[in-house]
PALODO-423982 format. One record per residue (C-alpha): residue in three letters; residue number from 1; x, y, z. Coordinates in Angstrom, 3 decimals. Layout:
REC_resn_resi_px_py_pz
REC_ala_NUM_X_Y_Z $
...
This chain:
REC_resn_resi_px_py_pz
REC_met_1_-2.246_-12.357_16.635 $
REC_thr_2_-5.084_-10.960_18.729 $
REC_gly_3_-4.703_-7.462_20.132 $
REC_lys_4_-6.994_-4.829_21.579 $
REC_leu_5_-8.107_-3.624_18.166 $
REC_tyr_6_-7.281_-6.287_15.596 $
REC_gln_7_-6.946_-9.907_14.740 $
REC_phe_8_-4.945_-9.719_11.526 $
REC_asn_9_-5.377_-12.314_8.831 $
REC_tyr_10_-1.918_-12.896_7.411 $
REC_gln_11_0.319_-15.447_5.736 $
REC_ile_12_4.084_-15.880_5.806 $
REC_ile_13_5.406_-17.482_2.636 $
REC_gly_14_8.973_-18.339_1.653 $
REC_arg_15_12.333_-19.147_3.207 $
REC_glu_16_12.888_-18.324_6.877 $
REC_asp_17_16.595_-17.535_6.473 $
REC_ser_18_16.006_-15.030_3.658 $
REC_pro_19_15.426_-11.265_3.491 $
REC_lys_20_12.007_-10.279_4.838 $
REC_leu_21_9.388_-8.516_2.694 $
REC_leu_22_6.087_-7.090_3.966 $
REC_phe_23_3.431_-6.353_1.318 $
REC_ile_24_0.563_-3.934_2.072 $
REC_his_25_-2.364_-3.849_-0.376 $
REC_gly_26_-4.530_-0.905_-1.426 $
REC_phe_27_-8.170_0.092_-0.949 $
REC_met_28_-10.660_-2.763_-1.544 $
REC_gly_29_-7.785_-5.253_-1.848 $
REC_asp_30_-6.657_-8.181_0.275 $
REC_leu_31_-3.589_-10.368_0.710 $
REC_val_32_-4.482_-12.348_-2.427 $
REC_asp_33_-3.545_-9.257_-4.462 $
REC_trp_34_0.125_-10.050_-3.827 $
REC_lys_35_0.014_-13.822_-4.401 $
REC_glu_36_1.348_-13.714_-7.983 $
REC_val_37_4.297_-11.526_-6.965 $
REC_val_38_5.003_-13.625_-3.859 $
REC_glu_39_5.021_-16.848_-5.887 $
REC_leu_40_7.817_-15.348_-7.991 $
REC_leu_41_9.786_-14.432_-4.852 $
REC_arg_42_9.169_-17.240_-2.368 $
REC_asp_43_12.330_-19.235_-3.219 $
REC_arg_44_14.587_-16.272_-2.389 $
REC_tyr_45_12.662_-14.256_0.224 $
REC_gln_46_10.370_-14.578_3.206 $
REC_cys_47_7.140_-12.697_2.435 $
REC_leu_48_4.451_-11.470_4.829 $
REC_ile_49_1.070_-10.614_3.292 $
REC_leu_50_-1.942_-9.433_5.284 $
REC_asp_51_-5.485_-8.102_5.054 $
REC_leu_52_-5.798_-4.485_6.159 $
REC_pro_53_-8.528_-3.496_8.645 $
REC_gly_54_-11.892_-3.397_6.872 $
REC_his_55_-10.652_-5.828_4.216 $
REC_gly_56_-10.525_-9.586_3.797 $
REC_arg_57_-10.615_-11.638_6.995 $
REC_thr_58_-8.917_-9.230_9.381 $
REC_gln_59_-11.162_-8.560_12.373 $
REC_val_60_-11.555_-5.082_13.855 $
REC_phe_61_-12.934_-5.027_17.406 $
REC_lys_62_-13.519_-1.281_17.886 $
REC_val_63_-14.574_1.467_15.478 $
REC_arg_64_-11.364_3.416_16.142 $
REC_gly_65_-9.555_0.476_14.544 $
REC_phe_66_-10.556_1.984_11.192 $
REC_gln_67_-8.435_5.078_11.893 $
REC_phe_68_-5.237_5.568_9.898 $
REC_thr_69_-2.811_5.980_12.808 $
REC_glu_70_-4.323_3.007_14.656 $
REC_cys_71_-3.839_0.855_11.555 $
REC_val_72_-0.162_1.861_11.328 $
REC_ser_73_0.305_1.027_15.029 $
REC_gly_74_-1.460_-2.308_14.572 $
REC_ile_75_0.833_-3.383_11.736 $
REC_thr_76_3.871_-2.212_13.723 $
REC_asp_77_2.732_-4.364_16.661 $
REC_leu_78_2.231_-7.329_14.337 $
REC_leu_79_5.788_-7.027_12.940 $
REC_gln_80_7.194_-6.903_16.464 $
REC_his_81_5.031_-9.813_17.632 $
REC_leu_82_6.160_-11.969_14.693 $
REC_lys_83_9.767_-10.687_14.960 $
REC_phe_84_9.410_-9.932_11.265 $
REC_tyr_85_12.009_-7.169_11.036 $
REC_pro_86_13.980_-5.472_9.724 $
REC_ala_87_11.925_-5.828_6.550 $
REC_phe_88_11.538_-4.312_3.131 $
REC_ile_89_8.087_-2.719_3.186 $
REC_val_90_6.201_-2.723_-0.123 $
REC_gly_91_3.021_-0.639_-0.172 $
REC_tyr_92_0.537_-0.030_-2.967 $
REC_ser_93_-1.643_3.125_-3.034 $
REC_met_94_-3.292_3.322_0.412 $
REC_gly_95_-0.852_0.623_1.511 $
REC_gly_96_1.992_2.880_0.407 $
REC_arg_97_0.685_5.708_2.586 $
REC_ile_98_0.638_3.282_5.514 $
REC_ala_99_4.151_2.066_4.677 $
REC_leu_100_5.518_5.621_4.637 $
REC_his_101_4.025_6.402_8.053 $
REC_leu_102_5.353_3.134_9.467 $
REC_thr_103_8.826_3.935_8.137 $
REC_leu_104_8.818_7.389_9.742 $
REC_asn_105_7.499_6.099_13.074 $
REC_ser_106_9.593_2.915_13.343 $
REC_pro_107_12.681_3.165_11.088 $
REC_asn_108_14.396_0.392_13.088 $
REC_leu_109_11.869_-2.098_11.651 $
REC_val_110_12.486_-1.100_8.032 $
REC_asn_111_15.381_-1.882_5.673 $
REC_ala_112_13.810_0.126_2.842 $
REC_val_113_10.360_1.089_1.613 $
REC_val_114_8.978_0.603_-1.893 $
REC_leu_115_6.014_2.840_-2.706 $
REC_glu_116_3.828_1.865_-5.644 $
REC_ser_117_1.480_4.640_-6.822 $
REC_ala_118_1.403_6.196_-3.354 $
REC_ser_119_1.423_9.686_-1.878 $
REC_pro_120_2.369_11.325_1.464 $
REC_gly_121_-1.176_12.664_1.792 $
REC_ile_122_-2.529_16.130_1.022 $
REC_lys_123_-0.383_19.043_2.180 $
REC_asp_124_-2.799_21.970_1.812 $
REC_lys_125_-5.267_22.148_4.726 $
REC_val_126_-8.101_23.580_2.627 $
REC_glu_127_-7.597_20.953_-0.067 $
REC_arg_128_-7.451_18.250_2.593 $
REC_ala_129_-10.724_19.490_4.111 $
REC_glu_130_-12.338_19.386_0.654 $
REC_arg_131_-11.051_15.847_0.171 $
REC_arg_132_-12.479_14.946_3.560 $
REC_lys_133_-15.941_16.089_2.424 $
REC_his_134_-15.518_14.142_-0.799 $
REC_asp_135_-14.439_11.024_1.129 $
REC_leu_136_-17.535_11.208_3.324 $
REC_gln_137_-19.703_11.454_0.200 $
REC_leu_138_-17.896_8.435_-1.252 $
REC_ala_139_-18.466_6.489_1.960 $
REC_ser_140_-22.197_7.199_1.759 $
REC_gln_141_-22.321_6.348_-1.940 $
REC_leu_142_-20.435_3.112_-1.345 $
REC_gln_143_-23.007_1.872_1.168 $
REC_leu_144_-26.055_2.977_-0.822 $
REC_glu_145_-24.891_1.976_-4.303 $
REC_trp_146_-22.760_-1.129_-3.828 $
REC_pro_147_-21.753_-2.845_-6.145 $
REC_asp_148_-22.262_-0.004_-8.677 $
REC_phe_149_-19.671_1.958_-6.688 $
REC_leu_150_-17.126_-0.757_-7.463 $
REC_tyr_151_-17.596_-0.442_-11.223 $
REC_ser_152_-17.460_3.371_-11.128 $
REC_trp_153_-14.255_3.202_-9.038 $
REC_tyr_154_-12.449_1.278_-11.763 $
REC_asp_155_-13.803_3.617_-14.444 $
REC_gln_156_-11.277_6.213_-13.286 $
REC_pro_157_-8.562_7.016_-15.884 $
REC_leu_158_-5.767_5.846_-13.571 $
REC_phe_159_-7.110_2.267_-13.875 $
REC_thr_160_-7.116_2.119_-17.690 $
REC_ala_161_-4.531_-0.680_-17.948 $
REC_thr_162_-6.148_-2.512_-15.024 $
REC_arg_163_-9.526_-2.590_-16.827 $
REC_leu_164_-7.902_-3.944_-19.984 $
REC_his_165_-6.097_-6.755_-18.172 $
REC_arg_166_-7.228_-10.309_-18.917 $
REC_lys_167_-7.661_-11.021_-15.167 $
REC_phe_168_-9.699_-7.909_-14.429 $
REC_phe_169_-12.983_-9.814_-14.079 $
REC_lys_170_-11.402_-12.073_-11.428 $
REC_leu_171_-10.151_-8.984_-9.617 $
REC_leu_172_-13.689_-7.548_-9.605 $
REC_gln_173_-15.077_-10.807_-8.261 $
REC_arg_174_-12.657_-10.668_-5.318 $
REC_arg_175_-13.535_-7.019_-4.660 $
REC_met_176_-17.228_-8.006_-4.493 $
REC_asn_177_-16.444_-10.060_-1.375 $
REC_asn_178_-15.782_-6.872_0.590 $
REC_asn_179_-18.212_-5.613_3.211 $
REC_pro_180_-19.418_-2.160_1.998 $
REC_gln_181_-20.064_-0.943_5.547 $
REC_his_182_-16.489_-1.751_6.510 $
REC_leu_183_-15.121_-0.105_3.360 $
REC_ala_184_-17.109_3.034_4.160 $
REC_leu_185_-15.422_3.169_7.581 $
REC_val_186_-12.049_2.747_5.846 $
REC_ile_187_-12.715_5.730_3.552 $
REC_glu_188_-13.833_7.834_6.520 $
REC_gly_189_-10.897_6.933_8.761 $
REC_met_190_-8.069_6.080_6.376 $
REC_gly_191_-8.767_8.136_3.243 $
REC_gln_192_-6.474_10.972_2.185 $
REC_gly_193_-8.861_13.467_3.755 $
REC_ala_194_-8.361_11.882_7.180 $
REC_gln_195_-4.662_11.057_6.897 $
REC_pro_196_-2.132_13.478_8.404 $
REC_ser_197_0.061_14.941_5.648 $
REC_leu_198_3.686_13.818_5.564 $
REC_trp_199_4.937_16.292_2.956 $
REC_asn_200_6.816_18.376_5.529 $
REC_gln_201_8.395_15.253_7.045 $
REC_leu_202_9.751_13.692_3.850 $
REC_ala_203_13.167_15.291_4.437 $
REC_asp_204_13.347_13.317_7.712 $
REC_val_205_12.925_9.935_5.993 $
REC_his_206_16.520_8.670_5.883 $
REC_thr_207_15.488_5.080_5.187 $
REC_pro_208_15.947_4.291_1.465 $
REC_val_209_12.714_4.975_-0.439 $
REC_his_210_11.997_3.605_-3.908 $
REC_ile_211_9.036_4.958_-5.823 $
REC_leu_212_7.272_3.191_-8.675 $
REC_ala_213_4.598_4.782_-10.850 $
REC_gly_214_2.946_3.646_-14.054 $
REC_lys_215_4.087_5.812_-16.961 $
REC_gln_216_0.461_6.141_-18.115 $
REC_asp_217_-0.732_7.281_-14.683 $
REC_ser_218_-0.117_11.008_-15.233 $
REC_lys_219_-1.380_12.052_-11.789 $
REC_tyr_220_1.157_9.891_-9.959 $
REC_val_221_3.948_10.538_-12.451 $
REC_asn_222_3.726_14.213_-11.455 $
REC_leu_223_3.116_13.592_-7.771 $
REC_thr_224_6.005_11.148_-7.345 $
REC_ala_225_8.376_13.550_-9.101 $
REC_lys_226_7.630_16.102_-6.360 $
REC_met_227_8.076_13.452_-3.661 $
REC_ala_228_11.453_12.336_-5.036 $
REC_lys_229_12.808_15.901_-4.776 $
REC_arg_230_12.060_16.018_-1.043 $
REC_leu_231_13.238_12.554_-0.015 $
REC_pro_232_16.986_12.477_0.836 $
REC_asn_233_17.542_8.823_-0.124 $
REC_cys_234_15.218_8.079_-3.017 $
REC_ser_235_15.040_6.453_-6.443 $
REC_arg_236_12.086_6.645_-8.833 $
REC_ile_237_11.054_4.310_-11.637 $
REC_leu_238_8.328_4.890_-14.225 $
REC_val_239_6.995_1.598_-15.560 $
REC_glu_240_6.153_1.550_-19.268 $
REC_gly_241_2.661_0.399_-20.303 $
REC_cys_242_1.172_0.600_-16.803 $
REC_thr_243_-1.289_2.832_-15.002 $
REC_his_244_-1.974_2.791_-11.245 $
REC_asn_245_-1.850_-0.899_-10.278 $
REC_ile_246_1.551_-2.005_-11.596 $
REC_his_247_1.883_-5.261_-9.647 $
REC_phe_248_-1.455_-6.449_-11.081 $
REC_glu_249_-0.972_-5.108_-14.608 $
REC_asp_250_2.591_-6.455_-15.020 $
REC_pro_251_3.591_-8.649_-12.035 $
REC_arg_252_6.791_-9.956_-13.634 $
REC_arg_253_8.088_-6.470_-14.387 $
REC_phe_254_7.102_-5.318_-10.897 $
REC_thr_255_8.884_-8.281_-9.309 $
REC_ala_256_12.014_-7.699_-11.402 $
REC_glu_257_12.125_-4.031_-10.340 $
REC_leu_258_11.649_-5.039_-6.697 $
REC_glu_259_14.471_-7.581_-6.838 $
REC_asn_260_16.778_-5.035_-8.485 $
REC_ile_261_16.073_-2.614_-5.650 $
REC_ile_262_16.858_-5.208_-2.967 $
REC_glu_263_19.986_-6.390_-4.815 $
REC_asn_264_21.345_-2.857_-5.199 $
REC_leu_265_20.735_-2.092_-1.535 $
REC_ser_266_22.512_-5.308_-0.518 $
REC_lys_267_25.531_-4.334_-2.628 $
REC_gln_268_25.607_-0.870_-1.066 $
REC_asn_269_25.508_-2.361_2.432 $
REC_leu_270_28.415_-4.685_1.634 $
REC_lys_271_30.527_-1.677_0.642 $
REC_his_272_29.951_0.088_3.984 $
């Protein structure tokens, strides 16, 4: 699909007459990140995977296309163009932030949202301004010190289990294919410092929300506990042995949790 801002690179995999699932990757990722999960689901679901702006093969035609709200609008337009709705939206990290915004803005397109290691943004204005400064520094560092930036990114404690995974080197190789200039624009326009906070709007999210966090990712264990208290229709699962990137660290467990969520929602709908 070609629009004013984007030409999204995407793939639709699975059975046409099955429940629809949209997967949104995180920072520095691409649609390949979801391939292992999708292969486990393709016989029972129809899956849409895509490259976010600034990632993979998606083309961005104007600089404002790297802005957070424009990205959300672009994905919304894509879903409507493909008639790929209502769908279960699965978002990881930055992709989870996008999924939450999409759900608030267009609840008619969403059956439920599954957030993996994601947040609603930064509530405190001062803290958000500080994060904005930090994001701009990161953007500069990324362009000047690529690919060293990539290695330092995965040195963060929240990626401990990711670094220890047997496929980590392959993951790094894929990340190396990114364009550092484009990634810098993503940090500037779509980082948590630029994103509008949704903390005060969580009570308005009546779509079912399911939160997953790695039990060893202490930051998101705490953060998601606070989110779950504010969301009116929410479940939360802590996944043993995982840090931030659950679907990479343990794809079979992630897929099983996802299928349980969809199954339980289907049973609830049958009762009503």
